mmCIF file of the N, C-alpha and C atoms, coordinates in Angstrom:
data_MODEL
# 
_entry.id   MODEL 
# 
loop_
_atom_site.group_PDB 
_atom_site.id 
_atom_site.type_symbol 
_atom_site.label_atom_id 
_atom_site.label_alt_id 
_atom_site.label_comp_id 
_atom_site.label_asym_id 
_atom_site.label_entity_id 
_atom_site.label_seq_id 
_atom_site.pdbx_PDB_ins_code 
_atom_site.Cartn_x 
_atom_site.Cartn_y 
_atom_site.Cartn_z 
_atom_site.occupancy 
_atom_site.B_iso_or_equiv 
_atom_site.pdbx_formal_charge 
_atom_site.auth_seq_id 
_atom_site.auth_comp_id 
_atom_site.auth_asym_id 
_atom_site.auth_atom_id 
_atom_site.pdbx_PDB_model_num 
ATOM 1   N N  . MET A 1 1  ? 21.217 82.525 -81.921 1.00 0.00 ? 1  MET A N  1 
ATOM 2   C CA . MET A 1 1  ? 22.486 82.102 -82.440 1.00 0.00 ? 1  MET A CA 1 
ATOM 3   C C  . MET A 1 1  ? 22.456 82.116 -83.962 1.00 0.00 ? 1  MET A C  1 
ATOM 4   N N  . ILE A 1 2  ? 23.600 82.419 -84.508 1.00 0.00 ? 2  ILE A N  1 
ATOM 5   C CA . ILE A 1 2  ? 23.792 82.368 -85.950 1.00 0.00 ? 2  ILE A CA 1 
ATOM 6   C C  . ILE A 1 2  ? 24.948 81.417 -86.221 1.00 0.00 ? 2  ILE A C  1 
ATOM 7   N N  . LEU A 1 3  ? 24.727 80.426 -87.087 1.00 0.00 ? 3  LEU A N  1 
ATOM 8   C CA . LEU A 1 3  ? 25.785 79.511 -87.497 1.00 0.00 ? 3  LEU A CA 1 
ATOM 9   C C  . LEU A 1 3  ? 26.238 79.931 -88.883 1.00 0.00 ? 3  LEU A C  1 
ATOM 10  N N  . LEU A 1 4  ? 27.557 79.998 -89.091 1.00 0.00 ? 4  LEU A N  1 
ATOM 11  C CA . LEU A 1 4  ? 28.100 80.503 -90.339 1.00 0.00 ? 4  LEU A CA 1 
ATOM 12  C C  . LEU A 1 4  ? 29.261 79.637 -90.802 1.00 0.00 ? 4  LEU A C  1 
ATOM 13  N N  . SER A 1 5  ? 29.237 79.277 -92.070 1.00 0.00 ? 5  SER A N  1 
ATOM 14  C CA . SER A 1 5  ? 30.343 78.550 -92.684 1.00 0.00 ? 5  SER A CA 1 
ATOM 15  C C  . SER A 1 5  ? 31.385 79.556 -93.142 1.00 0.00 ? 5  SER A C  1 
ATOM 16  N N  . GLY A 1 6  ? 32.649 79.281 -92.810 1.00 0.00 ? 6  GLY A N  1 
ATOM 17  C CA . GLY A 1 6  ? 33.744 80.130 -93.278 1.00 0.00 ? 6  GLY A CA 1 
ATOM 18  C C  . GLY A 1 6  ? 34.172 79.776 -94.685 1.00 0.00 ? 6  GLY A C  1 
ATOM 19  N N  . ASP A 1 7  ? 33.527 78.788 -95.279 1.00 0.00 ? 7  ASP A N  1 
ATOM 20  C CA . ASP A 1 7  ? 33.790 78.324 -96.642 1.00 0.00 ? 7  ASP A CA 1 
ATOM 21  C C  . ASP A 1 7  ? 35.255 77.927 -96.784 1.00 0.00 ? 7  ASP A C  1 
ATOM 22  N N  . ASP A 1 8  ? 36.029 78.664 -97.552 1.00 0.00 ? 8  ASP A N  1 
ATOM 23  C CA . ASP A 1 8  ? 37.402 78.255 -97.851 1.00 0.00 ? 8  ASP A CA 1 
ATOM 24  C C  . ASP A 1 8  ? 38.395 78.506 -96.717 1.00 0.00 ? 8  ASP A C  1 
ATOM 25  N N  . ASP A 1 9  ? 37.955 79.071 -95.588 1.00 0.00 ? 9  ASP A N  1 
ATOM 26  C CA . ASP A 1 9  ? 38.898 79.219 -94.473 1.00 0.00 ? 9  ASP A CA 1 
ATOM 27  C C  . ASP A 1 9  ? 38.919 77.980 -93.582 1.00 0.00 ? 9  ASP A C  1 
ATOM 28  N N  . GLY A 1 10 ? 38.088 76.971 -93.898 1.00 0.00 ? 10 GLY A N  1 
ATOM 29  C CA . GLY A 1 10 ? 38.113 75.705 -93.178 1.00 0.00 ? 10 GLY A CA 1 
ATOM 30  C C  . GLY A 1 10 ? 37.498 75.741 -91.794 1.00 0.00 ? 10 GLY A C  1 
ATOM 31  N N  . ARG A 1 11 ? 36.670 76.729 -91.500 1.00 0.00 ? 11 ARG A N  1 
ATOM 32  C CA . ARG A 1 11 ? 36.104 76.859 -90.157 1.00 0.00 ? 11 ARG A CA 1 
ATOM 33  C C  . ARG A 1 11 ? 34.583 77.034 -90.208 1.00 0.00 ? 11 ARG A C  1 
ATOM 34  N N  . ALA A 1 12 ? 33.958 76.708 -89.082 1.00 0.00 ? 12 ALA A N  1 
ATOM 35  C CA . ALA A 1 12 ? 32.536 76.990 -88.879 1.00 0.00 ? 12 ALA A CA 1 
ATOM 36  C C  . ALA A 1 12 ? 32.431 77.810 -87.602 1.00 0.00 ? 12 ALA A C  1 
ATOM 37  N N  . TYR A 1 13 ? 31.551 78.802 -87.624 1.00 0.00 ? 13 TYR A N  1 
ATOM 38  C CA . TYR A 1 13 ? 31.447 79.759 -86.531 1.00 0.00 ? 13 TYR A CA 1 
ATOM 39  C C  . TYR A 1 13 ? 30.033 79.800 -85.963 1.00 0.00 ? 13 TYR A C  1 
ATOM 40  N N  . MET A 1 14 ? 29.970 80.162 -84.672 1.00 0.00 ? 14 MET A N  1 
ATOM 41  C CA . MET A 1 14 ? 28.696 80.426 -84.021 1.00 0.00 ? 14 MET A CA 1 
ATOM 42  C C  . MET A 1 14 ? 28.770 81.842 -83.448 1.00 0.00 ? 14 MET A C  1 
ATOM 43  N N  . PHE A 1 15 ? 27.767 82.638 -83.749 1.00 0.00 ? 15 PHE A N  1 
ATOM 44  C CA . PHE A 1 15 ? 27.669 83.989 -83.219 1.00 0.00 ? 15 PHE A CA 1 
ATOM 45  C C  . PHE A 1 15 ? 26.493 84.036 -82.245 1.00 0.00 ? 15 PHE A C  1 
ATOM 46  N N  . GLU A 1 16 ? 26.756 84.543 -81.038 1.00 0.00 ? 16 GLU A N  1 
ATOM 47  C CA . GLU A 1 16 ? 25.703 84.686 -80.017 1.00 0.00 ? 16 GLU A CA 1 
ATOM 48  C C  . GLU A 1 16 ? 25.555 86.156 -79.666 1.00 0.00 ? 16 GLU A C  1 
ATOM 49  N N  . ALA A 1 17 ? 24.334 86.642 -79.680 1.00 0.00 ? 17 ALA A N  1 
ATOM 50  C CA . ALA A 1 17 ? 24.070 88.042 -79.342 1.00 0.00 ? 17 ALA A CA 1 
ATOM 51  C C  . ALA A 1 17 ? 24.474 88.322 -77.898 1.00 0.00 ? 17 ALA A C  1 
ATOM 52  N N  . LEU A 1 18 ? 25.097 89.467 -77.679 1.00 0.00 ? 18 LEU A N  1 
ATOM 53  C CA . LEU A 1 18 ? 25.499 89.858 -76.330 1.00 0.00 ? 18 LEU A CA 1 
ATOM 54  C C  . LEU A 1 18 ? 24.409 90.625 -75.606 1.00 0.00 ? 18 LEU A C  1 
ATOM 55  N N  . SER A 1 19 ? 23.310 90.925 -76.305 1.00 0.00 ? 19 SER A N  1 
ATOM 56  C CA . SER A 1 19 ? 22.221 91.705 -75.724 1.00 0.00 ? 19 SER A CA 1 
ATOM 57  C C  . SER A 1 19 ? 20.904 91.284 -76.359 1.00 0.00 ? 19 SER A C  1 
ATOM 58  N N  . GLN A 1 20 ? 19.819 91.517 -75.662 1.00 0.00 ? 20 GLN A N  1 
ATOM 59  C CA . GLN A 1 20 ? 18.482 91.296 -76.211 1.00 0.00 ? 20 GLN A CA 1 
ATOM 60  C C  . GLN A 1 20 ? 17.942 92.555 -76.876 1.00 0.00 ? 20 GLN A C  1 
ATOM 61  N N  . ASP A 1 21 ? 18.686 93.646 -76.792 1.00 0.00 ? 21 ASP A N  1 
ATOM 62  C CA . ASP A 1 21 ? 18.287 94.918 -77.393 1.00 0.00 ? 21 ASP A CA 1 
ATOM 63  C C  . ASP A 1 21 ? 18.344 94.794 -78.919 1.00 0.00 ? 21 ASP A C  1 
ATOM 64  N N  . PRO A 1 22 ? 17.222 95.022 -79.620 1.00 0.00 ? 22 PRO A N  1 
ATOM 65  C CA . PRO A 1 22 ? 17.219 94.869 -81.084 1.00 0.00 ? 22 PRO A CA 1 
ATOM 66  C C  . PRO A 1 22 ? 18.113 95.878 -81.810 1.00 0.00 ? 22 PRO A C  1 
ATOM 67  N N  . PHE A 1 23 ? 18.587 96.917 -81.117 1.00 0.00 ? 23 PHE A N  1 
ATOM 68  C CA . PHE A 1 23 ? 19.468 97.904 -81.729 1.00 0.00 ? 23 PHE A CA 1 
ATOM 69  C C  . PHE A 1 23 ? 20.941 97.639 -81.424 1.00 0.00 ? 23 PHE A C  1 
ATOM 70  N N  . ASP A 1 24 ? 21.204 96.636 -80.598 1.00 0.00 ? 24 ASP A N  1 
ATOM 71  C CA . ASP A 1 24 ? 22.585 96.278 -80.237 1.00 0.00 ? 24 ASP A CA 1 
ATOM 72  C C  . ASP A 1 24 ? 22.989 95.046 -81.049 1.00 0.00 ? 24 ASP A C  1 
ATOM 73  N N  . TRP A 1 25 ? 23.839 95.242 -82.050 1.00 0.00 ? 25 TRP A N  1 
ATOM 74  C CA . TRP A 1 25 ? 24.238 94.164 -82.950 1.00 0.00 ? 25 TRP A CA 1 
ATOM 75  C C  . TRP A 1 25 ? 25.625 93.626 -82.610 1.00 0.00 ? 25 TRP A C  1 
ATOM 76  N N  . THR A 1 26 ? 25.986 93.597 -81.317 1.00 0.00 ? 26 THR A N  1 
ATOM 77  C CA . THR A 1 26 ? 27.273 93.035 -80.920 1.00 0.00 ? 26 THR A CA 1 
ATOM 78  C C  . THR A 1 26 ? 27.100 91.550 -80.613 1.00 0.00 ? 26 THR A C  1 
ATOM 79  N N  . TYR A 1 27 ? 28.063 90.757 -81.077 1.00 0.00 ? 27 TYR A N  1 
ATOM 80  C CA . TYR A 1 27 ? 27.999 89.307 -80.954 1.00 0.00 ? 27 TYR A CA 1 
ATOM 81  C C  . TYR A 1 27 ? 29.308 88.755 -80.433 1.00 0.00 ? 27 TYR A C  1 
ATOM 82  N N  . ASN A 1 28 ? 29.224 87.616 -79.782 1.00 0.00 ? 28 ASN A N  1 
ATOM 83  C CA . ASN A 1 28 ? 30.397 86.846 -79.402 1.00 0.00 ? 28 ASN A CA 1 
ATOM 84  C C  . ASN A 1 28 ? 30.603 85.784 -80.480 1.00 0.00 ? 28 ASN A C  1 
ATOM 85  N N  . LYS A 1 29 ? 31.808 85.726 -81.070 1.00 0.00 ? 29 LYS A N  1 
ATOM 86  C CA . LYS A 1 29 ? 32.103 84.755 -82.129 1.00 0.00 ? 29 LYS A CA 1 
ATOM 87  C C  . LYS A 1 29 ? 32.896 83.591 -81.553 1.00 0.00 ? 29 LYS A C  1 
ATOM 88  N N  . THR A 1 30 ? 32.416 82.365 -81.821 1.00 0.00 ? 30 THR A N  1 
ATOM 89  C CA . THR A 1 30 ? 33.107 81.148 -81.398 1.00 0.00 ? 30 THR A CA 1 
ATOM 90  C C  . THR A 1 30 ? 33.365 80.289 -82.626 1.00 0.00 ? 30 THR A C  1 
ATOM 91  N N  . THR A 1 31 ? 34.595 79.820 -82.787 1.00 0.00 ? 31 THR A N  1 
ATOM 92  C CA . THR A 1 31 ? 34.906 78.854 -83.834 1.00 0.00 ? 31 THR A CA 1 
ATOM 93  C C  . THR A 1 31 ? 34.621 77.478 -83.253 1.00 0.00 ? 31 THR A C  1 
ATOM 94  N N  . PHE A 1 32 ? 33.624 76.766 -83.799 1.00 0.00 ? 32 PHE A N  1 
ATOM 95  C CA . PHE A 1 32 ? 33.289 75.459 -83.235 1.00 0.00 ? 32 PHE A CA 1 
ATOM 96  C C  . PHE A 1 32 ? 33.799 74.300 -84.087 1.00 0.00 ? 32 PHE A C  1 
ATOM 97  N N  . LEU A 1 33 ? 34.365 74.611 -85.263 1.00 0.00 ? 33 LEU A N  1 
ATOM 98  C CA . LEU A 1 33 ? 34.999 73.572 -86.071 1.00 0.00 ? 33 LEU A CA 1 
ATOM 99  C C  . LEU A 1 33 ? 36.111 74.204 -86.883 1.00 0.00 ? 33 LEU A C  1 
ATOM 100 N N  . ASP A 1 34 ? 37.274 73.569 -86.871 1.00 0.00 ? 34 ASP A N  1 
ATOM 101 C CA . ASP A 1 34 ? 38.410 74.010 -87.672 1.00 0.00 ? 34 ASP A CA 1 
ATOM 102 C C  . ASP A 1 34 ? 39.005 72.776 -88.326 1.00 0.00 ? 34 ASP A C  1 
ATOM 103 N N  . VAL A 1 35 ? 38.774 72.620 -89.625 1.00 0.00 ? 35 VAL A N  1 
ATOM 104 C CA . VAL A 1 35 ? 39.277 71.444 -90.344 1.00 0.00 ? 35 VAL A CA 1 
ATOM 105 C C  . VAL A 1 35 ? 40.618 71.722 -91.008 1.00 0.00 ? 35 VAL A C  1 
ATOM 106 N N  . GLY A 1 36 ? 41.196 72.887 -90.737 1.00 0.00 ? 36 GLY A N  1 
ATOM 107 C CA . GLY A 1 36 ? 42.469 73.247 -91.347 1.00 0.00 ? 36 GLY A CA 1 
ATOM 108 C C  . GLY A 1 36 ? 42.254 73.728 -92.764 1.00 0.00 ? 36 GLY A C  1 
ATOM 109 N N  . ASP A 1 37 ? 43.214 73.417 -93.637 1.00 0.00 ? 37 ASP A N  1 
ATOM 110 C CA . ASP A 1 37 ? 43.078 73.806 -95.041 1.00 0.00 ? 37 ASP A CA 1 
ATOM 111 C C  . ASP A 1 37 ? 41.916 73.055 -95.663 1.00 0.00 ? 37 ASP A C  1 
ATOM 112 N N  . GLY A 1 38 ? 41.125 73.744 -96.416 1.00 0.00 ? 38 GLY A N  1 
ATOM 113 C CA . GLY A 1 38 ? 40.012 73.088 -97.080 1.00 0.00 ? 38 GLY A CA 1 
ATOM 114 C C  . GLY A 1 38 ? 38.757 73.916 -97.034 1.00 0.00 ? 38 GLY A C  1 
ATOM 115 N N  . THR A 1 39 ? 37.684 73.300 -97.451 1.00 0.00 ? 39 THR A N  1 
ATOM 116 C CA . THR A 1 39 ? 36.402 73.978 -97.563 1.00 0.00 ? 39 THR A CA 1 
ATOM 117 C C  . THR A 1 39 ? 35.382 73.373 -96.614 1.00 0.00 ? 39 THR A C  1 
ATOM 118 N N  . VAL A 1 40 ? 34.740 74.244 -95.852 1.00 0.00 ? 40 VAL A N  1 
ATOM 119 C CA . VAL A 1 40 ? 33.598 73.863 -95.021 1.00 0.00 ? 40 VAL A CA 1 
ATOM 120 C C  . VAL A 1 40 ? 32.363 74.319 -95.775 1.00 0.00 ? 40 VAL A C  1 
ATOM 121 N N  . GLY A 1 41 ? 31.441 73.400 -96.011 1.00 0.00 ? 41 GLY A N  1 
ATOM 122 C CA . GLY A 1 41 ? 30.265 73.719 -96.812 1.00 0.00 ? 41 GLY A CA 1 
ATOM 123 C C  . GLY A 1 41 ? 29.122 74.300 -96.007 1.00 0.00 ? 41 GLY A C  1 
ATOM 124 N N  . GLU A 1 42 ? 27.952 74.306 -96.633 1.00 0.00 ? 42 GLU A N  1 
ATOM 125 C CA . GLU A 1 42 ? 26.749 74.869 -96.022 1.00 0.00 ? 42 GLU A CA 1 
ATOM 126 C C  . GLU A 1 42 ? 26.327 74.062 -94.805 1.00 0.00 ? 42 GLU A C  1 
ATOM 127 N N  . ILE A 1 43 ? 26.075 74.747 -93.716 1.00 0.00 ? 43 ILE A N  1 
ATOM 128 C CA . ILE A 1 43 ? 25.679 74.123 -92.460 1.00 0.00 ? 43 ILE A CA 1 
ATOM 129 C C  . ILE A 1 43 ? 24.183 73.841 -92.493 1.00 0.00 ? 43 ILE A C  1 
ATOM 130 N N  . ALA A 1 44 ? 23.799 72.662 -92.020 1.00 0.00 ? 44 ALA A N  1 
ATOM 131 C CA . ALA A 1 44 ? 22.386 72.307 -91.909 1.00 0.00 ? 44 ALA A CA 1 
ATOM 132 C C  . ALA A 1 44 ? 22.100 71.982 -90.445 1.00 0.00 ? 44 ALA A C  1 
ATOM 133 N N  . ALA A 1 45 ? 20.902 72.326 -89.981 1.00 0.00 ? 45 ALA A N  1 
ATOM 134 C CA . ALA A 1 45 ? 20.535 72.069 -88.592 1.00 0.00 ? 45 ALA A CA 1 
ATOM 135 C C  . ALA A 1 45 ? 19.081 71.613 -88.514 1.00 0.00 ? 45 ALA A C  1 
ATOM 136 N N  . ALA A 1 46 ? 18.856 70.568 -87.720 1.00 0.00 ? 46 ALA A N  1 
ATOM 137 C CA . ALA A 1 46 ? 17.512 70.048 -87.480 1.00 0.00 ? 46 ALA A CA 1 
ATOM 138 C C  . ALA A 1 46 ? 17.599 69.036 -86.350 1.00 0.00 ? 46 ALA A C  1 
ATOM 139 N N  . ASP A 1 47 ? 16.481 68.760 -85.719 1.00 0.00 ? 47 ASP A N  1 
ATOM 140 C CA . ASP A 1 47 ? 16.411 67.702 -84.705 1.00 0.00 ? 47 ASP A CA 1 
ATOM 141 C C  . ASP A 1 47 ? 16.073 66.405 -85.439 1.00 0.00 ? 47 ASP A C  1 
ATOM 142 N N  . VAL A 1 48 ? 17.078 65.751 -85.989 1.00 0.00 ? 48 VAL A N  1 
ATOM 143 C CA . VAL A 1 48 ? 16.835 64.593 -86.856 1.00 0.00 ? 48 VAL A CA 1 
ATOM 144 C C  . VAL A 1 48 ? 16.493 63.319 -86.086 1.00 0.00 ? 48 VAL A C  1 
ATOM 145 N N  . ASN A 1 49 ? 16.848 63.253 -84.800 1.00 0.00 ? 49 ASN A N  1 
ATOM 146 C CA . ASN A 1 49 ? 16.545 62.041 -84.034 1.00 0.00 ? 49 ASN A CA 1 
ATOM 147 C C  . ASN A 1 49 ? 15.411 62.255 -83.028 1.00 0.00 ? 49 ASN A C  1 
ATOM 148 N N  . ASN A 1 50 ? 14.723 63.387 -83.132 1.00 0.00 ? 50 ASN A N  1 
ATOM 149 C CA . ASN A 1 50 ? 13.546 63.693 -82.299 1.00 0.00 ? 50 ASN A CA 1 
ATOM 150 C C  . ASN A 1 50 ? 13.798 63.593 -80.800 1.00 0.00 ? 50 ASN A C  1 
ATOM 151 N N  . ASP A 1 51 ? 15.003 64.022 -80.359 1.00 0.00 ? 51 ASP A N  1 
ATOM 152 C CA . ASP A 1 51 ? 15.287 64.013 -78.921 1.00 0.00 ? 51 ASP A CA 1 
ATOM 153 C C  . ASP A 1 51 ? 15.055 65.379 -78.280 1.00 0.00 ? 51 ASP A C  1 
ATOM 154 N N  . GLY A 1 52 ? 14.587 66.350 -79.083 1.00 0.00 ? 52 GLY A N  1 
ATOM 155 C CA . GLY A 1 52 ? 14.311 67.681 -78.555 1.00 0.00 ? 52 GLY A CA 1 
ATOM 156 C C  . GLY A 1 52 ? 15.499 68.625 -78.625 1.00 0.00 ? 52 GLY A C  1 
ATOM 157 N N  . TYR A 1 53 ? 16.621 68.174 -79.187 1.00 0.00 ? 53 TYR A N  1 
ATOM 158 C CA . TYR A 1 53 ? 17.820 69.000 -79.298 1.00 0.00 ? 53 TYR A CA 1 
ATOM 159 C C  . TYR A 1 53 ? 18.220 69.123 -80.770 1.00 0.00 ? 53 TYR A C  1 
ATOM 160 N N  . VAL A 1 54 ? 18.673 70.304 -81.149 1.00 0.00 ? 54 VAL A N  1 
ATOM 161 C CA . VAL A 1 54 ? 19.074 70.548 -82.533 1.00 0.00 ? 54 VAL A CA 1 
ATOM 162 C C  . VAL A 1 54 ? 20.392 69.831 -82.821 1.00 0.00 ? 54 VAL A C  1 
ATOM 163 N N  . ASP A 1 55 ? 20.452 69.158 -83.961 1.00 0.00 ? 55 ASP A N  1 
ATOM 164 C CA . ASP A 1 55 ? 21.665 68.524 -84.456 1.00 0.00 ? 55 ASP A CA 1 
ATOM 165 C C  . ASP A 1 55 ? 22.193 69.390 -85.593 1.00 0.00 ? 55 ASP A C  1 
ATOM 166 N N  . VAL A 1 56 ? 23.518 69.601 -85.633 1.00 0.00 ? 56 VAL A N  1 
ATOM 167 C CA . VAL A 1 56 ? 24.147 70.474 -86.622 1.00 0.00 ? 56 VAL A CA 1 
ATOM 168 C C  . VAL A 1 56 ? 25.097 69.644 -87.471 1.00 0.00 ? 56 VAL A C  1 
ATOM 169 N N  . PHE A 1 57 ? 24.987 69.793 -88.790 1.00 0.00 ? 57 PHE A N  1 
ATOM 170 C CA . PHE A 1 57 ? 25.784 69.025 -89.744 1.00 0.00 ? 57 PHE A CA 1 
ATOM 171 C C  . PHE A 1 57 ? 26.669 69.982 -90.534 1.00 0.00 ? 57 PHE A C  1 
ATOM 172 N N  . VAL A 1 58 ? 27.979 69.739 -90.491 1.00 0.00 ? 58 VAL A N  1 
ATOM 173 C CA . VAL A 1 58 ? 28.935 70.615 -91.176 1.00 0.00 ? 58 VAL A CA 1 
ATOM 174 C C  . VAL A 1 58 ? 29.779 69.768 -92.121 1.00 0.00 ? 58 VAL A C  1 
ATOM 175 N N  . PRO A 1 59 ? 29.633 69.955 -93.440 1.00 0.00 ? 59 PRO A N  1 
ATOM 176 C CA . PRO A 1 59 ? 30.444 69.176 -94.381 1.00 0.00 ? 59 PRO A CA 1 
ATOM 177 C C  . PRO A 1 59 ? 31.857 69.743 -94.511 1.00 0.00 ? 59 PRO A C  1 
ATOM 178 N N  . SER A 1 60 ? 32.824 68.834 -94.481 1.00 0.00 ? 60 SER A N  1 
ATOM 179 C CA . SER A 1 60 ? 34.222 69.174 -94.752 1.00 0.00 ? 60 SER A CA 1 
ATOM 180 C C  . SER A 1 60 ? 34.570 68.496 -96.074 1.00 0.00 ? 60 SER A C  1 
ATOM 181 N N  . TYR A 1 61 ? 34.574 69.280 -97.146 1.00 0.00 ? 61 TYR A N  1 
ATOM 182 C CA . TYR A 1 61 ? 34.751 68.696 -98.475 1.00 0.00 ? 61 TYR A CA 1 
ATOM 183 C C  . TYR A 1 61 ? 36.119 68.048 -98.649 1.00 0.00 ? 61 TYR A C  1 
ATOM 184 N N  . ASN A 1 62 ? 37.183 68.723 -98.230 1.00 0.00 ? 62 ASN A N  1 
ATOM 185 C CA . ASN A 1 62 ? 38.517 68.156 -98.407 1.00 0.00 ? 62 ASN A CA 1 
ATOM 186 C C  . ASN A 1 62 ? 38.743 66.961 -97.491 1.00 0.00 ? 62 ASN A C  1 
ATOM 187 N N  . GLY A 1 63 ? 38.077 66.935 -96.360 1.00 0.00 ? 63 GLY A N  1 
ATOM 188 C CA . GLY A 1 63 ? 38.180 65.803 -95.444 1.00 0.00 ? 63 GLY A CA 1 
ATOM 189 C C  . GLY A 1 63 ? 37.252 64.663 -95.807 1.00 0.00 ? 63 GLY A C  1 
ATOM 190 N N  . ASN A 1 64 ? 36.387 64.905 -96.798 1.00 0.00 ? 64 ASN A N  1 
ATOM 191 C CA . ASN A 1 64 ? 35.427 63.902 -97.249 1.00 0.00 ? 64 ASN A CA 1 
ATOM 192 C C  . ASN A 1 64 ? 34.595 63.357 -96.082 1.00 0.00 ? 64 ASN A C  1 
ATOM 193 N N  . GLN A 1 65 ? 34.080 64.290 -95.272 1.00 0.00 ? 65 GLN A N  1 
ATOM 194 C CA . GLN A 1 65 ? 33.299 63.886 -94.103 1.00 0.00 ? 65 GLN A CA 1 
ATOM 195 C C  . GLN A 1 65 ? 32.259 64.947 -93.765 1.00 0.00 ? 65 GLN A C  1 
ATOM 196 N N  . VAL A 1 66 ? 31.296 64.548 -92.972 1.00 0.00 ? 66 VAL A N  1 
ATOM 197 C CA . VAL A 1 66 ? 30.323 65.469 -92.393 1.00 0.00 ? 66 VAL A CA 1 
ATOM 198 C C  . VAL A 1 66 ? 30.472 65.349 -90.887 1.00 0.00 ? 66 VAL A C  1 
ATOM 199 N N  . VAL A 1 67 ? 30.760 66.469 -90.228 1.00 0.00 ? 67 VAL A N  1 
ATOM 200 C CA . VAL A 1 67 ? 30.932 66.491 -88.777 1.00 0.00 ? 67 VAL A CA 1 
ATOM 201 C C  . VAL A 1 67 ? 29.578 66.851 -88.165 1.00 0.00 ? 67 VAL A C  1 
ATOM 202 N N  . VAL A 1 68 ? 29.159 66.077 -87.158 1.00 0.00 ? 68 VAL A N  1 
ATOM 203 C CA . VAL A 1 68 ? 27.843 66.255 -86.551 1.00 0.00 ? 68 VAL A CA 1 
ATOM 204 C C  . VAL A 1 68 ? 28.008 66.727 -85.107 1.00 0.00 ? 68 VAL A C  1 
ATOM 205 N N  . PHE A 1 69 ? 27.247 67.754 -84.750 1.00 0.00 ? 69 PHE A N  1 
ATOM 206 C CA . PHE A 1 69 ? 27.220 68.295 -83.394 1.00 0.00 ? 69 PHE A CA 1 
ATOM 207 C C  . PHE A 1 69 ? 25.784 68.233 -82.890 1.00 0.00 ? 69 PHE A C  1 
ATOM 208 N N  . THR A 1 70 ? 25.635 68.289 -81.569 1.00 0.00 ? 70 THR A N  1 
ATOM 209 C CA . THR A 1 70 ? 24.311 68.378 -80.969 1.00 0.00 ? 70 THR A CA 1 
ATOM 210 C C  . THR A 1 70 ? 24.329 69.456 -79.896 1.00 0.00 ? 70 THR A C  1 
ATOM 211 N N  . PHE A 1 71 ? 23.182 70.053 -79.635 1.00 0.00 ? 71 PHE A N  1 
ATOM 212 C CA . PHE A 1 71 ? 23.061 71.031 -78.559 1.00 0.00 ? 71 PHE A CA 1 
ATOM 213 C C  . PHE A 1 71 ? 22.650 70.362 -77.247 1.00 0.00 ? 71 PHE A C  1 
ATOM 214 N N  . LYS A 1 72 ? 22.561 69.038 -77.247 1.00 0.00 ? 72 LYS A N  1 
ATOM 215 C CA . LYS A 1 72 ? 22.215 68.304 -76.035 1.00 0.00 ? 72 LYS A CA 1 
ATOM 216 C C  . LYS A 1 72 ? 23.350 68.434 -75.020 1.00 0.00 ? 72 LYS A C  1 
ATOM 217 N N  . GLN A 1 73 ? 22.982 68.604 -73.760 1.00 0.00 ? 73 GLN A N  1 
ATOM 218 C CA . GLN A 1 73 ? 23.977 68.707 -72.695 1.00 0.00 ? 73 GLN A CA 1 
ATOM 219 C C  . GLN A 1 73 ? 24.776 67.417 -72.577 1.00 0.00 ? 73 GLN A C  1 
ATOM 220 N N  . ALA A 1 74 ? 26.071 67.535 -72.399 1.00 0.00 ? 74 ALA A N  1 
ATOM 221 C CA . ALA A 1 74 ? 26.916 66.360 -72.177 1.00 0.00 ? 74 ALA A CA 1 
ATOM 222 C C  . ALA A 1 74 ? 26.677 65.847 -70.752 1.00 0.00 ? 74 ALA A C  1 
ATOM 223 N N  . THR A 1 75 ? 26.711 64.533 -70.591 1.00 0.00 ? 75 THR A N  1 
ATOM 224 C CA . THR A 1 75 ? 26.616 63.917 -69.271 1.00 0.00 ? 75 THR A CA 1 
ATOM 225 C C  . THR A 1 75 ? 27.866 63.078 -69.048 1.00 0.00 ? 75 THR A C  1 
ATOM 226 N N  . ASP A 1 76 ? 28.024 62.561 -67.847 1.00 0.00 ? 76 ASP A N  1 
ATOM 227 C CA . ASP A 1 76 ? 29.195 61.756 -67.539 1.00 0.00 ? 76 ASP A CA 1 
ATOM 228 C C  . ASP A 1 76 ? 29.272 60.502 -68.399 1.00 0.00 ? 76 ASP A C  1 
ATOM 229 N N  . ASP A 1 77 ? 28.128 59.929 -68.748 1.00 0.00 ? 77 ASP A N  1 
ATOM 230 C CA . ASP A 1 77 ? 28.133 58.680 -69.514 1.00 0.00 ? 77 ASP A CA 1 
ATOM 231 C C  . ASP A 1 77 ? 27.922 58.899 -71.007 1.00 0.00 ? 77 ASP A C  1 
ATOM 232 N N  . LEU A 1 78 ? 27.666 60.146 -71.436 1.00 0.00 ? 78 LEU A N  1 
ATOM 233 C CA . LEU A 1 78 ? 27.436 60.411 -72.851 1.00 0.00 ? 78 LEU A CA 1 
ATOM 234 C C  . LEU A 1 78 ? 28.212 61.673 -73.243 1.00 0.00 ? 78 LEU A C  1 
ATOM 235 N N  . PRO A 1 79 ? 29.378 61.502 -73.907 1.00 0.00 ? 79 PRO A N  1 
ATOM 236 C CA . PRO A 1 79 ? 30.154 62.679 -74.303 1.00 0.00 ? 79 PRO A CA 1 
ATOM 237 C C  . PRO A 1 79 ? 29.449 63.481 -75.386 1.00 0.00 ? 79 PRO A C  1 
ATOM 238 N N  . LEU A 1 80 ? 29.757 64.778 -75.452 1.00 0.00 ? 80 LEU A N  1 
ATOM 239 C CA . LEU A 1 80 ? 29.210 65.642 -76.483 1.00 0.00 ? 80 LEU A CA 1 
ATOM 240 C C  . LEU A 1 80 ? 29.730 65.190 -77.841 1.00 0.00 ? 80 LEU A C  1 
ATOM 241 N N  . VAL A 1 81 ? 28.840 65.090 -78.801 1.00 0.00 ? 81 VAL A N  1 
ATOM 242 C CA . VAL A 1 81 ? 29.212 64.657 -80.152 1.00 0.00 ? 81 VAL A CA 1 
ATOM 243 C C  . VAL A 1 81 ? 29.826 65.833 -80.869 1.00 0.00 ? 81 VAL A C  1 
ATOM 244 N N  . GLY A 1 82 ? 30.828 65.587 -81.685 1.00 0.00 ? 82 GLY A N  1 
ATOM 245 C CA . GLY A 1 82 ? 31.371 66.662 -82.488 1.00 0.00 ? 82 GLY A CA 1 
ATOM 246 C C  . GLY A 1 82 ? 32.800 66.461 -82.836 1.00 0.00 ? 82 GLY A C  1 
# 
């Protein structure tokens, strides 16, 4: 996966390879954050709480916030963060 900040378009994107072939550079693009008008800054990712799942931090400068996502599976009693 590749995570990409759209910067001034107010979005954050995830690109997933459609093939394992190193010569096939086709990807599926998903917008995983849309803050509307404004700037989305540099994305940071790490397992900050040591639960074995990557946490993703996306700053929204105009919204004065950092939106946090996790790759942990959602369960009935624990909604997906984001």
